[in-house]
Each structure stands twice: as structure tokens, then as C-alpha cells.
C-alpha positions in Angstrom: 26.1 -9.2 0.1 23.5 -11.5 0.6 20.3 -10.8 -0.7 17.3 -10.4 1.4 14.7 -11.9 -0.8 15.5 -15.6 -1.8 12.4 -17.0 -3.9 12.9 -20.9 -3.8 12.2 -22.4 -7.0 9.7 -25.3 -6.8 11.1 -28.8 -6.2 9.9 -32.1 -6.5 8.1 -32.7 -2.8 10.3 -35.9 -1.8 8.3 -38.9 -0.6 7.7 -39.2 3.1 6.8 -42.8 4.2 3.9 -43.0 6.6 6.0 -44.7 9.9 4.6 -45.7 13.2 5.3 -43.7 16.0 4.6 -40.1 17.6 4.4 -36.9 15.3 5.5 -34.1 17.2 3.6 -30.8 16.8 5.2 -27.7 17.9 6.1 -24.1 17.2 8.2 -23.7 14.1 11.8 -22.5 14.2 14.2 -20.7 11.7 15.7 -24.2 11.1 12.4 -25.5 9.8 12.1 -22.6 6.9 14.0 -24.9 4.0 11.3 -27.7 4.4 8.5 -25.0 5.1 9.3 -23.6 1.8 9.3 -26.6 0.0 6.3 -27.9 1.6 4.3 -24.4 0.8 5.7 -23.9 -2.6 4.8 -27.1 -3.9 1.1 -26.1 -3.2 1.7 -22.8 -4.6 3.3 -24.4 -7.8 -0.4 -26.3 -8.2 -1.9 -22.8 -7.7 -3.7 -23.9 -4.5 -1.4 -21.5 -2.0 0.4 -18.2 -2.5 3.9 -19.0 -2.7 6.1 -17.7 0.0 9.8 -16.4 0.2 12.6 -17.2 2.4 12.3 -13.4 3.7 8.9 -14.1 4.6 9.2 -17.1 6.4 11.7 -15.7 8.5 9.5 -12.8 9.3 6.8 -14.8 10.1 8.0 -17.6 11.7 6.6 -17.1 14.9 3.0 -17.7 13.2 3.9 -21.0 12.2 3.0 -24.6 13.9 4.6 -27.7 12.5 4.3 -31.4 12.4 7.3 -33.7 12.3 7.5 -37.4 11.8 11.2 -38.2 12.7 13.5 -35.5 10.5 10.6 -34.8 8.1 8.0 -32.0 8.0 4.8 -33.7 7.4 2.1 -30.5 8.0 2.1 -27.1 8.8 -0.2 -24.2 9.4 0.0 -20.4 10.6 -2.1 -18.3 12.8 -1.8 -14.8 11.5 -3.3 -11.9 13.5 -5.3 -9.3 11.8 -6.5 -7.5 15.2 -6.5 -7.8 18.6 -9.8 -10.2 18.0 -9.2 -11.8 14.6 -6.7 -14.1 13.0 -6.5 -16.0 9.8 -5.3 -19.3 9.6 -3.5 -19.8 6.5 -0.5 -22.0 4.8 -2.4 -25.3 5.9 -0.4 -27.9 4.3 -0.1 -31.3 4.9 2.6 -33.7 2.8 0.4 -35.4 0.3 1.6 -38.9 1.7 0.4 -38.1 5.1 -3.1 -36.6 4.3 -5.8 -38.9 5.8 -3.9 -38.9 9.0 -5.7 -36.0 11.1 -2.6 -33.8 10.8 -4.6 -31.1 9.4 -7.0 -31.4 12.6 -4.1 -31.5 14.4 -2.8 -28.4 13.3 -5.9 -26.3 13.5 -6.7 -27.2 16.7 -3.2 -26.3 17.9 -3.6 -23.1 16.2 -7.1 -22.3 17.3 -5.6 -23.0 20.9 -3.1 -20.2 20.5 -5.8 -18.2 19.3 -7.7 -18.8 22.6 -4.6 -18.0 24.7 -4.5 -14.8 23.1 -7.9 -14.1 23.6 -9.2 -13.8 19.6 -13.2 -13.7 19.1 -13.1 -15.4 15.8 -10.8 -17.1 13.3 -11.2 -17.2 9.3 -9.8 -19.2 6.7 -9.5 -19.0 3.2 -9.8 -22.4 1.7 -10.5 -25.2 -1.4 -11.5 -27.4 1.6 -14.8 -26.3 3.0 -15.6 -29.8 4.2 -12.7 -29.8 6.2 -12.9 -27.0 8.0 -16.9 -27.4 8.2 -16.0 -30.5 10.3 -14.1 -28.2 12.8 -16.9 -25.9 13.2 -16.2 -23.0 10.5 -19.1 -21.9 8.7 -19.2 -20.2 4.9 -19.2 -16.6 5.0 -19.5 -13.9 2.3 -15.8 -12.6 1.8 -17.1 -9.0 2.2 -17.5 -9.9 6.0 -13.6 -10.4 6.0 -12.7 -6.6 4.5 -9.4 -7.1 6.5 -7.8 -9.8 4.7 -8.9 -8.7 1.2 -6.8 -5.5 1.3 -3.7 -6.6 3.0 -3.1 -10.0 1.1 -5.3 -10.6 -1.6 -4.1 -7.6 -3.4 -0.8 -9.7 -4.7 -2.2 -12.9 -5.4 -3.0 -13.7 -9.1 -6.4 -14.6 -8.5 -7.6 -11.4 -6.9 -10.1 -10.3 -9.5 -11.2 -13.8 -10.1 -11.0 -15.6 -6.5 -12.6 -19.1 -6.1 -11.2 -19.6 -2.8 -14.5 -20.1 0.0 -14.2 -17.6 2.9 -14.9 -19.6 6.3 -15.4 -18.5 9.8 -15.4 -19.7 13.1 -16.2 -17.5 16.5 -14.2 -18.4 19.5 -15.7 -16.3 21.7 -18.9 -14.0 21.9 
């Protein structure tokens, strides 16, 4: 019988050359899961993100937006709903070879567009790159302003008792 939970062991993230040409930003599909796991779990191995399993990715695949340069996944991010008015931007990752090319911004803007289509009032993120989110209109907030997140996902984080991520919030609507 096939196991429902598969934890991908961290792999060396293969280089992806920066090539001219279009980058396709689109909703993720099930066939993207192996590449998503490789990118996200590479960051998780460095303590920057939470690791994800194949099961978690399949369960949440509709949350994800991906960016592909040809056959290569070069960036991803997810919009995870917490209430009818609030969602989190999470699992935002850009392949190291593609940093500085605006893909993180493109992913966040695509997620914000989706949030507006769902009439959300605000988005939040827990991040180590507050300058990046600040340029996109997010502001630093006290994590106590975001209780839904703390009790749902943070409990499984190894840094729960000494979290060093910065909580950021963006109001989309009054």
C-alpha cells in the first residue's frame, strides 16, 4: 500500500541558468509538486521555511502560484486563507539563481490579485525579509495582532518558543 505521507529528503537544489525569454506565472498543479518540494525544502533545510510533505502539498496545491522559466520552477508562493477576510502569504521562495529578477514581487502581486478577487481585507506574512515586503506596502506588526496564525501553524515550528520571524500586514480594504 502506498504511504500517504512522503517526506522528501533535502536534495541539492540544481542550478537554473537565467535565460532570456518569458517567465510563466500560473496556478500550481499536481505535476508541480516534486519541483515545489525541492525548492521549498531547500529553504527549510537552511531553517528559513517550514518543511513540506508531499501530502501537505497535494492538500494545499490550490493555494500555490508558481513561476516557470521554460521547464524550470524558479519561484513559488501560496495564499492560505484563515478567515473570510484574512489570508497569509507563505512559502514564498525564489530559486537562488533567479533572485533579483522581480519574481518574488511577481508572485506576491499575483497572490494579492487573488486575495482581492476573494474580497479579503488584509494579508499577512511571517518573514526574514521585511524590506522586501515593506516595498510592497506591508508594515511590521506585533505578532499578537495575528492570533489565527500562531495557534494553527506555529505550534509545529521548531522555533515556536523563540520565533525570530517578523510579522507583517497589508490592508487591502478598509
